[in-house]
C-alpha positions in Angstrom: 0.0 0.0 0.0 2.8 2.4 0.9 4.5 2.0 -2.5 1.2 2.7 -4.3 0.5 5.8 -2.2 4.1 7.1 -2.7 4.0 7.0 -6.5 0.4 8.1 -6.8 1.1 11.1 -4.5 4.3 12.0 -6.5 2.6 11.9 -9.9 -0.6 13.6 -8.6 1.4 16.5 -7.2 3.4 16.9 -10.5 0.3 16.8 -12.6 -1.3 19.7 -10.7 1.9 21.8 -11.3 3.8 21.4 -8.0 7.5 21.7 -8.7 9.4 18.4 -9.0 11.6 19.0 -5.9 8.6 19.8 -3.6 6.6 16.9 -5.1 9.4 14.5 -4.2 9.8 15.8 -0.7 6.1 16.0 0.0 5.3 12.6 -1.4 8.1 11.1 0.8 7.0 13.0 3.9 3.3 12.0 3.5 4.3 8.3 3.1 6.3 8.4 6.2 3.5 10.1 8.2 0.7 7.7 7.1 2.4 4.3 6.6 5.7 4.1 8.3 6.8 3.5 11.9 9.8 5.7 11.2 9.9 9.1 12.9 9.1 12.3 11.0 12.3 13.6 12.5 14.2 11.2 10.3 13.2 13.4 7.3 15.0 16.4 8.7 18.0 14.3 9.6 18.1 12.9 6.0 17.9 16.4 4.5 20.8 17.4 6.7 22.9 14.3 5.8 22.3 15.2 2.1 23.9 18.6 2.6 26.9 16.8 4.1 27.4 14.4 1.2 31.0 14.9 0.1 30.6 13.7 -3.5 27.8 16.1 -4.1 30.1 19.1 -3.4 31.5 18.6 -6.8 28.3 19.8 -8.4 28.4 23.5 -7.4 32.1 23.7 -8.2 31.7 22.2 -11.7 28.8 24.6 -12.3 30.9 27.5 -11.2 33.8 26.4 -13.5 31.4 26.2 -16.4 30.0 29.7 -15.6 33.5 31.2 -15.6 34.4 29.4 -18.8 31.2 30.5 -20.6 31.4 34.1 -19.5 35.2 34.3 -19.9 35.2 33.6 -23.7 36.7 30.1 -23.5 33.9 28.8 -25.6 34.6 31.2 -28.4 38.3 30.2 -28.5 37.4 26.5 -28.5 35.0 27.0 -31.4 37.7 28.9 -33.4 40.2 26.0 -32.7 37.6 23.4 -33.7 36.9 25.3 -37.0 40.6 25.5 -37.7 40.8 21.8 -37.3 37.8 20.6 -39.4 36.3 23.7 -41.0 37.7 22.9 -44.4 35.7 19.7 -44.6 32.3 19.7 -46.3 29.9 20.8 -43.5 32.9 21.7 -41.5 31.3 24.4 -39.4 28.7 21.9 -38.2 31.4 19.3 -37.5 33.4 22.0 -35.7 30.4 22.7 -33.6 30.2 19.1 -32.5 34.0 19.1 -31.7 33.5 22.3 -29.8 30.7 20.7 -27.8 32.9 17.8 -27.0 35.7 20.1 -25.8 33.4 22.3 -23.8 31.7 19.2 -22.3 35.1 18.2 -20.9 35.2 21.5 -19.1 31.7 22.2 -17.8 30.0 18.9 -17.0 26.6 20.4 -17.9 24.6 19.8 -21.1 22.5 23.1 -21.0 25.7 25.1 -20.3 27.4 23.4 -23.3 24.4 24.3 -25.6 24.3 27.9 -24.3 28.0 28.5 -24.7 28.6 26.8 -28.1 25.2 27.4 -29.6 25.2 31.2 -29.1 28.3 31.4 -31.2 28.3 28.4 -33.5 24.8 28.6 -34.8 25.1 32.3 -35.8 28.4 31.5 -37.5 26.8 28.7 -39.5 23.8 30.9 -40.6 26.3 33.6 -41.8 28.1 31.0 -43.9 24.9 29.8 -45.6 23.8 26.9 -43.4 20.0 26.6 -42.6 19.4 27.8 -39.1 17.3 24.7 -38.3 20.2 22.5 -39.4 22.6 24.3 -37.0 20.1 24.3 -34.2 19.4 20.6 -34.5 23.1 19.8 -34.5 24.0 21.8 -31.4 20.9 20.7 -29.5 22.0 17.1 -29.9 25.7 17.5 -29.6 25.2 19.5 -26.4 24.0 16.4 -24.7 27.6 15.3 -24.7 27.9 17.7 -21.7 26.7 14.9 -19.4 28.4 12.0 -21.1 32.0 13.2 -21.5 33.6 13.6 -18.1 33.4 15.5 -15.9 29.6 15.1 -15.7 27.3 16.4 -13.0 24.8 13.6 -13.7 27.5 11.0 -13.2 28.3 12.6 -9.9 24.6 12.3 -8.9 24.5 8.6 -10.0 27.7 7.9 -8.0 26.2 9.5 -4.9 22.9 7.6 -5.2 24.5 4.2 -5.7 27.8 4.7 -3.9 29.9 3.8 -7.0 33.2 5.2 -8.0 33.0 8.7 -9.6 36.5 8.3 -11.1 35.5 5.0 -12.8 32.3 6.4 -14.1 34.2 9.4 -15.5 36.6 7.0 -17.3 33.7 4.8 -18.5 32.2 7.9 -20.2 35.2 8.7 -22.3 34.9 6.1 -25.1 31.0 6.4 -25.4 31.4 10.2 -25.5 34.1 10.1 -28.2 32.1 7.5 -30.2 28.9 9.5 -30.1 30.7 12.6 -31.2 32.3 10.7 -34.1 28.9 9.3 -35.1 27.4 12.8 -35.2 30.3 14.1 -37.3 30.1 11.3 -39.9 26.3 11.8 -40.2 26.8 15.6 -40.6 29.4 15.0 -43.4 27.0 12.6 -45.3 24.2 15.1 -45.1 26.5 18.0 -46.0 27.7 16.2 -49.1 24.2 15.4 -50.2 23.0 19.0 -49.6 26.2 20.6 -50.8 26.7 22.6 -47.7 29.6 25.1 -47.7 33.1 24.4 -46.4 35.6 27.0 -45.1 39.0 27.6 -46.7 41.6 25.3 -45.2 43.4 27.0 -42.3 47.1 27.4 -42.7 49.4 25.8 -40.2 50.1 29.2 -38.7 46.3 29.9 -38.3 45.8 26.5 -36.8 48.7 27.1 -34.4 47.4 30.5 -33.4 43.9 29.1 -32.7 45.4 26.3 -30.7 47.6 28.7 -28.7 44.5 30.9 -27.8 42.5 27.8 -26.8 45.4 26.2 -24.9 44.5 27.5 -21.4 41.0 26.1 -21.8 42.2 22.8 -23.2 44.6 22.5 -20.3 41.7 22.4 -17.8 40.9 18.9 -19.2 44.4 17.8 -18.2 44.1 19.4 -14.8 40.7 17.7 -14.0 41.2 14.2 -15.4 44.9 14.1 -14.9 44.6 15.1 -11.3 41.9 12.5 -10.6 43.5 9.6 -12.3 47.0 10.4 -11.0 45.6 10.3 -7.5 46.6 13.9 -6.9 43.0 14.8 -5.8 39.5 13.4 -5.6 36.7 14.3 -8.1 35.3 16.7 -5.6 38.7 18.4 -5.1 39.2 18.4 -8.9 35.9 20.4 -9.2 37.2 23.0 -6.7 40.5 23.2 -8.6 38.6 23.6 -11.9 36.5 26.4 -10.5 39.6 28.3 -9.3 41.5 27.6 -12.5 38.6 28.8 -14.6 38.4 32.1 -12.6 42.1 32.8 -12.9 42.1 32.1 -16.7 39.0 34.2 -17.4 40.3 37.2 -15.2 44.1 37.2 -15.6 44.9 35.3 -18.8 42.2 36.0 -21.3 41.0 39.1 -19.4 37.5 38.7 -20.8 36.1 39.0 -17.3 36.6 42.0 -14.9 36.5 41.9 -11.1 33.2 43.7 -11.2 31.6 40.9 -13.2 32.8 38.1 -10.9 30.0 38.5 -8.3 27.4 38.4 -11.1 28.9 35.1 -12.5 29.1 33.6 -9.0 25.5 34.6 -8.3 24.2 33.1 -11.6 26.1 29.9 -10.9 24.8 29.8 -7.3 21.2 30.1 -8.5 21.5 27.1 -10.7 23.5 25.2 -8.1 20.9 25.9 -5.3 18.0 24.8 -7.6 19.8 21.6 -8.5 20.9 20.8 -4.9 17.3 21.5 -3.7 16.1 18.9 -6.2 18.8 16.5 -5.1 18.0 16.9 -1.4 14.4 16.2 -1.9 15.1 13.3 -4.3 17.5 11.8 -1.7 14.7 12.1 0.8 12.4 10.3 -1.6 15.1 7.6 -2.0 15.3 7.3 1.8 11.6 6.6 2.0 12.0 3.9 -0.7 14.8 2.3 1.3 13.0 2.6 4.6 9.9 0.9 3.2 12.0 -1.7 1.5 10.4 -0.8 -1.9 13.5 -1.6 -4.0 13.7 -5.1 -2.4 10.0 -5.7 -3.1 10.4 -4.7 -6.7 13.6 -6.7 -7.0 11.8 -9.8 -5.8 8.9 -9.2 -8.2 11.3 -8.8 -11.2 13.3 -11.9 -10.2 10.1 -13.9 -9.9 9.1 -12.9 -13.4 12.3 -14.6 -14.6 13.5 -11.8 -16.8 16.9 -12.2 -18.5 19.4 -9.3 -18.2 18.8 -8.2 -21.8 15.0 -8.1 -21.2 15.5 -6.1 -18.0 17.6 -3.6 -19.9 14.8 -3.1 -22.4 12.4 -2.3 -19.6 15.1 0.0 -18.0 15.5 2.0 -21.3 11.7 2.4 -21.8 11.2 3.6 -18.2 14.1 6.0 -18.4 13.1 7.4 -21.8 9.6 8.1 -20.6 10.8 9.6 -17.2 13.5 11.7 -19.0 10.9 13.3 -21.2 9.1 14.8 -18.1 11.8 15.3 -15.4 15.2 16.9 -14.9 18.0 14.2 -15.4 19.4 14.4 -11.8 15.9 13.9 -10.4 15.3 10.9 -12.6 18.6 9.3 -11.6 17.9 9.9 -7.9 14.4 8.4 -8.0 15.1 5.4 -10.2 18.7 4.5 -9.5 17.9 3.1 -5.9 15.1 1.0 -7.6 17.0 -0.3 -10.6 20.5 -0.7 -9.0 19.7 -3.7 -6.7 17.8 -5.5 -9.5 20.8 -5.0 -11.9 23.2 -6.3 -9.3 21.1 -9.5 -8.8 21.1 -10.0 -12.6 24.8 -9.6 -12.8 24.8 -6.2 -14.7 27.9 -4.1 -13.9 26.9 -0.9 -11.9 29.2 1.2 -14.0 27.6 -0.1 -17.2 24.2 0.6 -15.7 25.3 4.2 -14.9 26.4 4.9 -18.5 23.1 3.4 -19.8 21.2 5.8 -17.5 23.3 8.8 -18.6 22.7 8.1 -22.3 19.0 7.8 -21.6 19.2 11.2 -19.8 20.9 12.6 -22.9 17.9 11.7 -25.0 15.6 13.1 -22.3 17.3 16.5 -22.7 16.1 16.7 -26.3 12.7 15.1 -25.8 9.6 17.3 -25.4 7.8 18.4 -23.3 10.6 19.1 -20.8 13.8 18.7 -22.7 16.1 21.4 -21.3 18.3 21.6 -24.4 15.3 22.5 -26.6 14.5 25.5 -24.5 18.2 26.6 -24.3 18.5 26.4 -28.0 15.3 28.3 -28.5 16.6 31.0 -26.2 20.0 31.4 -28.0 18.5 31.3 -31.5 15.1 33.0 -31.1 13.5 30.1 -32.8 10.1 28.8 -31.4 10.5 25.7 -29.3 8.3 23.7 -31.7 10.8 24.6 -34.6 13.7 23.5 -32.4 12.0 20.2 -31.7 11.5 19.6 -35.5 15.1 20.5 -36.1 16.4 18.1 -33.4 14.2 15.1 -34.1 16.1 13.7 -37.2 19.3 13.6 -35.1 17.5 11.9 -32.2 17.4 8.7 -34.2 21.2 8.5 -34.0 21.1 8.8 -30.3 18.5 6.1 -30.0 20.6 3.8 -32.1 23.6 4.7 -30.0 21.6 3.8 -26.8 21.0 0.3 -28.2 24.7 -0.1 -28.9 25.8 1.1 -25.5 23.2 -1.1 -23.8 24.1 -4.4 -25.4 27.9 -3.9 -26.0 29.2 -3.3 -22.4 32.8 -3.2 -23.5 32.2 0.3 -25.0 31.7 1.5 -21.4 33.8 -0.9 -19.4 36.7 -1.5 -21.8 38.8 1.6 -20.8 38.4 1.4 -17.0 39.0 -2.4 -17.1 42.1 -1.9 -19.3 43.4 0.7 -16.8 42.7 -1.8 -14.0 40.5 0.7 -12.1 39.0 -0.8 -8.9 
């Protein structure tokens, strides 16, 4: 009865327009009050424990690093470098936008931030060069999803906190899928560009390429600082996030000088608003997960699934369907925090690797970011281009098929996710 009430209360509150964070917290609180022997005081304790979760501290720091990078002109230099590398290929500006998204994803850890930073510059550049605006918008909307797949990723940090898995191993597991998806998008763009005879830029000279690389170097070095620091054991992912935030501020203010001291409080405030919103969702979602655990709901569902005799591949089909539907209606971190405690124990019983499950969930959340009605990337692209959201949806849908095919590949070829961490012997 408690499980039925919990989910009915959650979806009823969401349907009448209650914000997702409050819906999660209120549904959990009502379930404890009406059906549990647990004290209501445990809810306050759980909220306090969430604020002390060390792994989650990485989220505001990565958001702050992305804010400094976006405001400080790093995105523009990365786009110039990407265009210098591939702009001469047919459809090169669009391919360069994908490459820029991949590079910026490795700095920010956020998909909407990647779309905002790259899209505001790259789409306008493509339109000026003769590309249809819808083509550019569709590309950046989809490529921006790499922000949560290529490490560092805020969503991966949330999954690690919810399931107590290794953040470092998750980050490393996202490298090959992220590079592969970027390559798939580039190849698809090239094929379309050849068929539609889209323009190509003049080939950059070696001096121009070197100049673009030199200007982008400080931004590119941040990837080395973050990932190199984590995998060398110099610091933890949370410490890496703090280092990234400080590094980004120093680069934006003292090296590139695109940011003045007067602008710094504004950047910090904007980042804090996003961080507080996300952490409030996470706190209430962790409370919801606490109620699930207290009422032994994951164990009940695990028993039901095992009694059904599902094979691992059949279970993964169910997982993908549930995540695709949930991702279309909720923010990725909330989906992870609600469903990971339920899906994780079942996956363990069926012998599915927890890191592999994490990557599957992240790829599903990528698709959710470009799926109406609540796909965040759709609204960000609409904001930076001035296109109606409906037009952005139409522009993004053809490329969505590639992501769905990629999801099937990642789901049933675990070595794509696990090959690199296993090869490196990560525990």
